[in-house]
N, C-alpha and C positions, 0 to 999 in steps of 0.2 A: 707244912707247907703250904702259901697262900697262892691265890689265882693266878697273880702275876709269874711267881716264881714256877709253875709247870708248864710255862709255856718255855723256860727257860732250859728246865735239866729234862736231858734227853732229846733236845733241838738238834737236829741232825742234816748234814748236808750230804749229797754223795759221798765225803772224804773227812767230813768234820763231823764230832758228837761232843755235844757240851754233856758236863755233869758239874751240876749246882754244889760247891761246897757248903756247909751248913756254917755261915758266919753272918749274917745279914746286918745290918747297921746302917746309920744314914751316911757313911763313907762310903761303903761297899754294897749298895741296896739290897737286892734280895742276896746275897753273899759273890762269891769268886768265883765265873765259870773256868773252870778246867775243859780245854778241849784235847781229844783225842784225834789225832789225825789218821789214815790209813788207806791207800790206795784198796779198793775191793779187790778182795783178790791174796791183797800180801798176807805175809808171817810175820809182819812187824808194823810196831805202830811206833808214833811217836807224842808226847803228853807237852803240849803247852801249860804254864801255869799250874802248879800241881796244888795251891793254894796254900790254907795254913795248914798247922801242923796236930790235922785232926786224924787219930787212928782211924776210924770208920768210913772217911772219905778217902782217904788214901789207900785203903784197903777193897774199898767201890772199885775207886780208878783201877788197880793190877788186877782186880779180879774181872771187871769189862772186858777189856782187853784180850785176857786171858780166856774169857768166855765166847769171843771169837777165833781161836785159835792163834794168836797173835802174841807176839812178847812185844816189852818195853825196848825199844832200841837205844832211845835219847828223850833226854827231858832237856825241855827249852822255857828257860825264863824271856819275860817280857820285860821286868823291870826287875829290884832290887826290893820291891814293899814285901813285908811279909806276910801281907795277906796273900800273895800271888806266889812268894818263894819260900816260905819257913816251913813248907811240906816236901820240899824240895832233899834233903837228904835223908829222907826218911824212907821216901818213894825208890829213891836209890837202893838203897837198903834192900827194900821187900823187892827190887825187880832186877838189880845188878847193870841198871842203866846209867848211864854218864849223865853229867848234869853240864848243858852248855848255857852261858850266859855272859853278857860284856862286862858287867863286873866280875874281876877275877875273884874276889871275896867270895861268889856267890856260885862257883865253877867244881865241879865234881871228874877231875880228868883231866887230860893232855889240850882239848878245845875250847877256845873261848869261840864268840859268834862277834860278827863283824858285818856290816854293809856290803850288800852284796853273796853274802854266803847262801850257797844252796844246798839245802838238805834234803836229801834224797832218802833218808832211813826209811820213811813210813814208804816206799813204793810207788809216790809220788814229789814233784821236787815242791817247796818250802822255800821261798826266798823272804831274806832276811832283808830289811829296810831300817836306816838307823833313821830315828823319830824322837828324837831328844826335844826335852822341853816339860812334858810333866815330870821326869828325872832326868838328869844327864845320863842315864843309862837305856834310857827305854829303847825300844823297836818294836815294830810292826811285822808281820809275816802273810806274806802272799803267796796265797793257793790258787794258783793261777788256772787249774784243771776246774776248780768249781769258780771262779771267776771273784773269788772272796778275798778278804787281809782279815786277818786275827790282828785286832789294835791295840787288846792291853788296855791301859787307863786312856790310850792318847783319845781315843773317842770309846764315849758310852754309849752302852743301851738306850740309856733313860738320864737326863738332866747333864752337866758340862762336866768338866775337869776341871779340877785345882791344880795350878803352878805349886809343885811341892818345894820344900827347903831346897833340893838336890837339884832341881829345876831350872828355867829361865823363857820366860815369855818369848823374847824376841825369837829363841829356838824354835820354842812354839808352835810361832806363827809360820814359820818355816819349814815345820812339819806337814803342820796344814799344808798349806800350798804345794808339797810336793806328794800328799795323798791327792789331793783335789784335780793333780795334772794328773796321775796315773787313773784316776776313778774315770776319766775319759780317753786316756790313752791305750788303756785295759779294757776297757767296757767294763768296769767291775758290776756286779749282781748284788752284793752283799757284804758286810760288815760285821765281823763276829766278836762281839767287845770283851773285854775282861770283867765286865758287871754289865748285866741288863737284856732284855732280848736283843737278838739278832737285828740287825738292819739293812730294810731291802733297797733301800732307794742312796746309796753310798753318795751320789753327787750332792744330791739333796741337804744330807742330815752332813757334809763336809761344810756348802755352801753356811747353812745357820752357824756352824760353831766359826766359821769365820766374822760374821756378821755379829755372831754374841759378843766374840774378841773384840770388836771393833766397836759396838756400842758399850761395852765396859768401858774401854778407855776413855772413848767420850763422857760416859758418867763420872769419872776419873777426875777429868779434866774439870768437868764442872763444880767437883769438891773441891779440888784446890780453889778455884775460882771464889767457891761461897767463903773459905779462910779454914779449910780442917785443914790439919797440920799434923796428924797422925792416923796409922791405919786404924786405930781403932774407930775416931770420928768420921772417916772414910766409909768404913761398914756399917756405921748405923745409919747414915745417909744414903748410901748406894743398894744396902743389901736389907732393906729395911722391911723387905715381903719375902725375907727368907727366914727359916724358921734358925732364933738364935742357937739351939747346938751346933748348927753351921759357921756362926760368927767365926770364929780361929782360926779352922782353914781358910774362910775367906778373909781373914787379915793377913796370911801366907799369901794368897793372891794376888792381893792388894798392893802387897811387900814387891811382888814381883813386877807389877803393873808400875808402880812407879819407880824400879831402878830403869824399868825398861824407856817408861818417859824422862826420865832424867838424863839419859842418852842422847834424847833427843835435842836437850836444852828446855825441857817444858814444867818441871817443877822447880815453884819459888823457892827461895832463900827461907827457911825457918823450919821447912817440913822434914821430919824425922821417921826413919822406920827402920 
C-alpha cells in the first residue's frame, strides 16, 4: 500500500469509514473505496460499493462491521461497474444482507434504489440522489448528519471522471449542477468518492469539475475547427499530455462530447464517432 493509499484506507467521518479494495489501476486510482455507514451506537451498518470480487477484501468488510458489534443490514451500489459491484453477491452470501441498486440486474432482494429514497438501516439517514452521467444508473448518497455526499464515480478524489459508454455528458453536467447547488443549500463539508481521497471543499471541487468540462468542450470545438474528424484524432490533440494508456477511455469521453455537441448543432459534416 503506497503513501497516498494510507490516507484513504481507514479514513473516517463520524458515520462513514473507508476500506480500500486492493484493485489499483490507472482507472481505479488507489483502488475502489468501500464505505461502511453506521450511526455511533447502531447495531446495524450499511455497505456502499463492496468493490471487486476479492475474497480477502470482502471478508475484511464483514469482519470490520462485526468487530464493532454490528451486522450488515443492506448493501448499496452507486452504479453497475464491476470495480464497485462485482463483490456484492458474495458479500450478500457472507452477511445475509440484500443488495439495492438502480439496475435491476444488480439487485438481490425486493427493493431497488430511486431518487428520493431515504435509507435508514444504519441508524442514520442516507438519501439517494440520482446523478446519471458517468453511467445511466449512477447515484450519489447524501449523509446529512456528516454534511457529506458519497459520490461513487460521479466525482473522484483525484483527477476527473470518464463518461462511460452507458453514460451521457448532458446528464452528467446536469448532475454536477445539482450537486453544486446541494453544496450550498446543505452546507456540505465533504465529498466521499468511490476512488481517491476525501474532498474537504465540496463547492470548490464541483466548481473545478464544471470548469474542466467546459474547457474540454472548448478544446473539442477547437479540434473540430482544426479539421479532426475522429475521436482518435481529437484525443491525440486534446489529450496529448495524458498518459497514452488512458487514451482509449479518453476516446469514449470524446464520443460523449461529440454526441453532446451534435445535439447543439456544433459538429461539422464528415465527423464520425
